[in-house]
C-alpha positions in Angstrom: -17.5 -30.1 -21.5 -17.4 -27.3 -18.9 -14.3 -25.3 -19.3 -12.8 -22.8 -16.8 -10.8 -19.9 -17.7 -8.6 -18.2 -15.0 -7.4 -14.8 -16.5 -5.7 -11.9 -15.0 -8.0 -9.1 -13.9 -6.3 -6.3 -15.8 -8.8 -3.7 -14.5 -7.6 -4.7 -10.9 -4.1 -4.3 -11.8 -4.8 -0.9 -13.3 -6.5 0.3 -10.2 -3.7 -1.1 -8.0 -1.0 0.6 -10.0 -3.1 3.9 -9.9 -3.4 3.6 -6.3 0.4 3.4 -6.0 1.0 6.4 -8.1 -1.6 8.3 -6.0 0.0 7.3 -2.7 3.5 8.3 -4.0 2.1 11.6 -5.1 0.3 12.1 -1.8 3.7 11.4 0.0 5.3 14.0 -2.4 2.8 16.5 -1.4 3.3 15.8 2.3 7.2 16.1 1.9 6.6 19.4 0.0 4.1 20.7 2.6 6.8 19.9 5.3 9.3 21.8 3.3 7.1 24.8 2.9 6.1 24.6 6.6 10.0 24.8 7.3 10.3 27.9 5.1 7.5 29.4 6.9 9.2 28.7 10.3 12.5 30.1 8.9 10.6 33.1 7.6 9.1 33.6 11.1 12.5 33.2 12.8 14.2 35.6 10.3 11.6 38.2 11.3 12.3 37.5 15.0 16.1 37.6 14.5 15.8 40.9 12.6 13.7 42.4 15.2 16.4 41.2 17.8 19.1 43.0 15.9 16.9 46.2 15.5 16.1 45.9 19.2 19.7 45.6 20.1 20.7 48.6 18.4 17.9 50.7 20.0 18.7 49.2 23.4 22.4 49.8 23.1 21.7 53.4 22.2 19.5 53.8 25.3 22.1 51.9 27.5 24.8 54.6 26.1 22.4 57.4 27.1 21.8 55.8 30.4 25.6 55.4 31.2 26.6 58.9 30.1 23.9 60.5 32.0 24.8 58.5 35.3 28.5 59.5 34.7 27.9 63.2 34.2 25.6 63.4 37.3 27.4 61.0 39.7 31.0 61.4 38.4 31.4 57.5 39.1 34.0 56.2 36.6 32.3 52.7 36.6 29.6 54.1 34.3 32.3 55.5 32.0 33.8 52.1 31.8 30.4 50.7 31.0 29.9 53.2 28.3 33.0 52.6 26.6 32.3 48.7 27.0 29.0 49.0 25.2 30.6 50.8 22.4 33.4 48.1 22.1 30.8 45.2 22.0 28.6 47.0 19.5 31.8 47.6 17.4 32.9 44.0 17.7 36.3 44.9 19.6 35.4 43.3 22.9 33.7 39.9 23.6 30.0 39.7 23.3 28.0 38.4 26.4 25.9 35.4 25.8 22.2 36.4 25.2 23.2 40.1 25.0 20.0 41.1 23.3 18.0 40.3 26.3 18.1 42.3 29.7 21.8 42.7 30.5 23.2 46.1 31.7 20.3 46.4 34.2 21.5 43.3 35.8 25.1 44.6 36.2 25.7 45.4 39.8 29.0 46.2 41.3 30.7 45.5 38.0 29.6 41.9 38.1 28.6 40.3 34.8 25.4 38.2 34.9 26.5 35.9 32.1 29.6 34.7 30.4 31.2 36.2 27.5 31.2 34.7 24.0 33.1 35.6 20.8 33.3 39.3 19.6 30.9 40.1 16.8 30.0 43.6 15.7 26.5 44.7 15.0 27.3 45.4 11.3 28.6 41.8 11.1 25.4 40.5 12.6 23.3 42.4 9.9 25.4 40.9 7.2 25.0 37.5 8.3 21.2 37.8 8.5 21.3 38.5 4.8 19.1 41.7 5.0 18.0 43.5 1.8 19.9 46.4 0.8 17.2 48.8 1.9 16.9 47.1 5.3 20.7 47.0 5.6 20.9 50.7 4.8 18.3 51.7 7.2 20.2 49.9 10.2 23.4 51.4 9.0 21.8 54.9 9.0 20.5 54.4 12.5 24.0 53.1 13.7 25.7 56.1 12.0 23.3 58.4 13.8 24.0 56.7 17.1 27.6 57.1 16.4 27.1 60.9 15.8 25.3 60.9 19.2 28.2 59.5 20.9 30.1 62.7 20.0 27.8 64.7 22.1 28.0 62.1 25.0 31.8 62.1 24.6 31.8 66.0 24.8 29.6 65.7 27.9 31.9 63.2 29.6 35.0 65.3 28.9 33.4 68.6 30.2 32.7 66.7 33.4 36.4 65.8 33.7 37.3 69.5 32.8 38.4 68.6 29.3 37.5 70.5 26.3 37.5 70.3 22.4 40.4 72.2 21.0 38.6 72.9 17.6 40.2 69.8 16.0 37.9 67.2 17.7 40.6 66.4 20.4 40.1 67.2 24.0 43.4 68.8 24.9 42.3 72.0 26.5 42.0 71.6 30.4 39.9 73.8 32.9 37.6 73.4 35.8 35.1 70.6 35.4 31.7 72.0 34.0 29.1 69.7 35.3 26.2 72.0 34.2 27.5 72.0 30.6 27.7 68.2 30.7 24.3 67.7 32.0 22.8 70.3 29.5 24.5 68.3 26.8 22.8 64.9 27.5 19.5 66.2 28.6 18.9 69.1 26.4 16.7 69.4 23.3 19.5 68.9 20.8 20.5 65.6 22.4 16.9 64.5 22.4 16.4 65.5 18.9 19.3 63.6 17.8 18.3 60.5 19.8 14.9 60.7 18.1 16.6 60.7 14.6 18.1 57.2 15.7 14.9 55.7 16.3 13.2 56.8 13.1 15.3 54.6 10.8 15.2 51.7 13.4 11.2 51.9 13.1 11.4 52.0 9.4 13.7 48.9 9.4 11.2 47.1 11.6 8.4 48.0 9.1 10.4 46.9 6.3 11.3 43.5 7.9 7.5 42.9 8.8 6.3 43.9 5.4 8.8 41.7 3.6 8.3 38.7 6.0 4.6 39.1 6.0 4.6 38.8 2.2 6.8 35.9 2.2 4.6 34.2 4.8 1.5 35.1 2.9 3.0 33.5 -0.2 4.3 30.5 1.6 0.6 30.1 3.3 -0.9 30.3 -0.3 1.3 27.6 -1.5 0.7 25.5 1.7 -3.0 25.9 1.1 -2.6 24.8 -2.6 -0.6 21.6 -1.6 -3.1 20.8 1.1 -6.0 21.1 -1.4 -4.0 18.8 -3.8 -3.2 16.4 -1.0 -6.9 16.3 0.0 -7.8 15.6 -3.6 -5.2 12.8 -3.9 -6.3 11.5 -0.5 -9.9 11.3 -1.8 -8.9 9.8 -5.1 -6.6 7.2 -3.2 -9.6 6.4 -1.1 -11.8 5.9 -4.1 -9.2 3.9 -5.8 -8.4 1.8 -2.7 -12.2 1.1 -2.3 -12.5 0.1 -6.0 -9.4 -2.0 -5.7 -10.7 -3.8 -2.5 -14.0 -4.3 -4.2 -12.5 -5.6 -7.3 -10.1 -7.9 -5.3 -13.1 -9.1 -3.3 -15.2 -9.7 -6.4 -12.2 -11.6 -7.9 -11.8 -13.5 -4.7 -15.6 -14.3 -4.9 -15.4 -15.2 -8.5 -12.4 -17.4 -8.1 -13.9 -19.2 -5.2 -16.9 -19.9 -7.3 -14.9 -21.1 -10.2 -13.0 -23.3 -7.8 -16.1 -24.7 -6.4 -17.4 -25.4 -9.8 -14.2 -27.0 -10.9 -14.6 -29.0 -7.7 -18.1 -30.1 -8.4 -17.1 -30.9 -11.9 -14.4 -33.5 -10.7 -16.3 -34.6 -7.5 -19.9 -35.4 -6.5 -21.6 -32.5 -4.8 -22.0 -34.3 -1.5 -18.4 -35.3 -1.4 -17.2 -31.8 -2.4 -19.3 -30.3 0.4 -17.6 -32.7 3.0 -14.2 -31.8 1.6 -15.0 -28.2 2.1 -16.1 -28.6 5.7 -12.5 -30.2 6.4 -12.8 -34.0 6.0 -9.2 -35.2 5.0 -10.0 -38.9 3.9 -13.5 -40.0 2.7 -14.0 -43.6 2.3 -17.6 -44.9 2.5 -18.8 -48.5 2.2 -21.8 -49.1 0.1 -23.4 -52.6 0.4 -25.2 -52.4 -3.0 -23.9 -50.4 -5.9 -23.4 -50.9 -9.7 -20.2 -50.3 -11.6 -19.7 -50.0 -15.3 -16.7 -49.9 -17.7 -16.9 -48.9 -21.4 -14.2 -49.2 -23.8 -13.7 -48.1 -27.6 -13.0 -51.1 -29.7 -9.8 -50.7 -31.7 -9.2 -47.1 -30.6 -5.4 -47.3 -31.4 -6.1 -48.4 -35.1 -8.7 -45.7 -35.5 -6.3 -43.0 -34.2 -3.7 -44.1 -36.6 -6.5 -44.1 -39.5 -8.1 -41.0 -38.5 -5.2 -39.0 -37.0 -4.5 -38.3 -33.4 -6.1 -34.8 -33.2 -9.2 -35.7 -35.2 -9.7 -39.0 -33.1 -9.1 -37.1 -29.8 -11.8 -34.6 -30.8 -14.3 -37.3 -31.6 -13.5 -39.0 -28.4 -13.8 -35.7 -26.5 -17.2 -35.1 -28.0 -18.4 -38.6 -27.2 -17.4 -38.5 -23.7 -19.2 -35.2 -23.3 -22.3 -36.8 -24.4 -21.6 -39.9 -22.0 -21.4 -37.1 -19.2 -24.8 -35.7 -20.2 -26.3 -39.2 -20.3 -24.9 -40.0 -16.8 -26.5 -37.0 -15.4 -29.8 -38.0 -17.1 -29.9 -41.3 -15.7 -28.5 -40.5 -12.3 -25.3 -42.2 -12.7 -22.0 -40.9 -11.2 -19.1 -40.7 -13.8 -16.1 -41.8 -12.0 -13.1 -41.3 -14.4 -11.7 -41.8 -17.9 -8.6 -43.8 -18.5 -7.4 -43.3 -22.1 -10.4 -44.4 -24.2 -12.1 -46.3 -21.3 -15.1 -44.6 -19.4 -16.0 -45.7 -15.8 -19.2 -44.9 -14.1 -21.1 -46.1 -11.0 -24.6 -46.0 -9.7 -26.0 -46.0 -6.0 -23.0 -43.8 -5.1 -22.4 -41.6 -3.2 -26.2 -41.3 -2.7 -27.5 -45.0 -2.0 -30.4 -45.8 -4.2 -32.4 -49.0 -4.6 -32.6 -48.8 -8.2 -28.9 -48.6 -9.0 -28.9 -51.5 -11.2 -31.7 -50.2 -13.5 -30.0 -46.9 -13.6 -26.8 -48.2 -14.8 -28.3 -50.5 -17.2 -30.3 -47.8 -19.0 -27.2 -45.7 -19.0 -25.4 -48.7 -20.7 -28.0 -49.0 -23.4 -27.9 -45.1 -24.0 -24.1 -44.9 -24.4 -24.1 -47.9 -26.7 -26.7 -46.2 -28.8 -24.8 -42.9 -28.7 -21.6 -44.8 -30.0 -23.6 -46.0 -33.0 -25.0 -42.5 -33.7 -21.2 -41.3 -33.7 -20.4 -44.1 -36.0 -23.0 -43.0 -38.6 -22.2 -39.2 -38.0 -18.4 -39.6 -38.6 -18.6 -42.5 -40.9 -16.2 -44.7 -38.9 -16.2 -48.2 -37.4 -16.8 -47.1 -33.8 -18.0 -49.8 -31.4 -17.9 -50.2 -27.7 -17.6 -52.9 -25.2 -19.5 -52.4 -22.0 -19.2 -54.6 -18.8 -21.2 -54.3 -15.7 -21.9 -55.9 -12.2 -23.0 -54.9 -8.8 -22.3 -55.5 -5.3 -20.6 -54.0 -2.2 -17.9 -51.3 -2.9 -16.0 -48.7 -1.0 -16.0 -45.2 -2.5 -14.3 -41.9 -1.5 -11.3 -39.6 -1.9 -7.9 -40.2 -0.7 -4.8 -37.8 -0.8 -4.8 -34.1 -1.1 -3.1 -33.5 -4.7 -4.9 -34.1 -7.9 -7.9 -35.6 -6.0 -10.5 -37.8 -7.7 -13.6 -39.7 -6.5 -12.8 -43.4 -7.0 -14.4 -46.8 -6.3 -12.5 -49.7 -4.9 -13.6 -53.4 -4.4 -13.9 -56.8 -6.0 -17.0 -55.5 -7.8 -14.7 -53.0 -9.6 -12.4 -55.7 -10.9 -15.2 -58.0 -12.0 -17.0 -55.1 -13.9 -13.5 -54.4 -15.6 -13.3 -58.1 -16.5 -16.7 -58.0 -17.9 -15.7 -55.3 -20.3 -12.4 -57.0 -21.2 -14.0 -60.2 -22.0 -16.9 -58.8 -23.9 -17.6 -58.8 -27.7 -18.0 -55.4 -29.6 -21.3 -53.8 -29.4 -22.5 -55.8 -26.5 -23.2 -55.0 -22.8 -22.1 -58.0 -20.6 -23.2 -58.5 -17.0 -22.7 -61.1 -14.3 -25.4 -63.7 -13.3 -26.0 -61.7 -10.1 -26.8 -58.7 -12.1 -28.9 -60.5 -14.6 -31.3 -61.6 -11.7 -31.8 -58.1 -10.8 -32.5 -56.9 -14.2 -34.5 -59.8 -15.8 -38.0 -58.6 -15.1 -37.4 -55.2 -17.0 -34.7 -55.8 -19.4 -34.1 -58.4 -22.3 -31.4 -60.7 -21.1 -29.5 -63.1 -23.2 -27.4 -65.8 -21.8 -23.9 -66.3 -23.0 -21.9 -69.3 -22.9 -19.4 -69.7 -19.9 -16.3 -67.8 -20.4 -12.9 -67.8 -18.6 -12.3 -64.7 -16.5 -8.8 -64.0 -15.2 -8.8 -64.3 -11.4 -12.2 -65.9 -11.4 -12.1 -68.9 -13.5 -15.2 -70.0 -15.5 -18.2 -67.6 -15.1 -21.7 -67.5 -16.5 -22.4 -64.1 -18.1 -25.2 -62.5 -19.8 -26.1 -59.7 -22.5 -28.4 -56.9 -22.0 -30.2 -56.4 -25.5 -32.7 -53.9 -24.4 -35.6 -52.7 -22.2 -38.8 -55.0 -22.1 
C-alpha cells in the first residue's frame, strides 16, 4: 500500500527564522546608522554654533572699535550710546537682539533697531551652555578679557574727547579742555592696534581647537558609520540569500506537496477522473451502458478476528487487500472501495472496454487463488465469497469532502446479492454474465436461488479458464 508522509520541513523553518533574525539585525543597523548620523549632524551644528560665538566675540570687538572711533571723530553721543549698549549686551545686562550674531549694527540707522529684542544672555553664559572644553573655554575667556582691557583704552579716549581725564585711580574726575587729538591717537595708534591684535589671536586658536575637535569627532563618527554600513550590506546580502533559499525551499515544498496531493488523489480516484476534478468539474456522474461489478467478502471474518486477534487479523487483511490492488492493476480492473472486509471492484469504467466481463472474471479467479495462498501462508481457514454481474451503471464523484469514486445502479445491487447468496470459495455470476463468459471460461450452473428483491434467479459458478 502506498503511504504518504507529510512532515514539517525543519530546514525551511530554520531559514525562515534565520531570515527574521537577519532582518531584525538589519533594522538595528539602520537605527544605529540613523543615531550616528544624528550625532554627526549634532557635531557639525556644534562646530557651527561654536564658530558663531567666536565670531560674535570678534564682531563685538570690531563694533566697539567702530563706535568709539566714530564718537571721538564726530562727537555724536549716539555712537557713545551704541558703544555702551554693545558692552551691556555682551555682558548680559541688556536684552539680546534676535539673530544678533548676523549683521546687526550696520543696519542700525537713526537709532532704529532692525530686529526685536530677546532675553538677556551674556557671551560667557553662551560659552557655558555650549559645553566647550576647558581649553576652548579658556581661549574665549582670554579673548574676552583682552577685549575688556581694550575697552579701557576706548573709555580713556571717549573721556578725553569730553574733556575728562584719569585722576590716577581709574576714575575720570579731572576736567579740562576736550583733547580730540589725544582721543584719536588713542584709538588709531599703534598701541591700540597691537591690543586689538592680541584679542584676535586666542579667537583664532579657539576656532582651530573647535575645528580640530569636531573634525576628529566627525572622522570617528564617519568610521563608525562606514562600519555600520558595511555590516548592513553584509546583513542585506545574507538576508537576500536566506530569502532566496527560503523562497526556493517553500516553492520546492509547495511543489512536493502538490505532487503528494496528486499522488494521493490518484490513489483514491482513477487518473481520468482525477484530471477532470483538477480541471474544475464539481460533479462527475457518467453513464456506462456496459460494465461489470464485483463484490468479494471474507467468510467468517469476525470469528477469525476473535481467534487471531484484532491487530493480527487486520494486518493480514491489509496485506491481502494490497495484493488485490496489485491484481486489479494487472487485469485492468478499477478498485472502487473497501467496506470492512468487503472488496468492491469494477471493469469497463471509467474507460469503457469491450472485454470488461473477461477482465473482471480473470480478476475474480486471481483473488480467489490469492486468498487460498494466504490461507496456506498464515495457516488459517481463509475463504472468500465473490459475486459478479454486468450491465448499465452510473459511476462518478459527488460532493467535495472525503470524496471517493463510486458506482450506482441495479447492477451494483445484483452483484452484492450474488456475493451475499454465494457459498464459500465460489464465484457466483448471473445468467446474463454467464452467456458472455461461457466461450472462454468454465461455467457451472447452480440451482435456482431466492434473491432478495429479485425473487428466484438462475445463477452460475465460474470454475476457471478454458
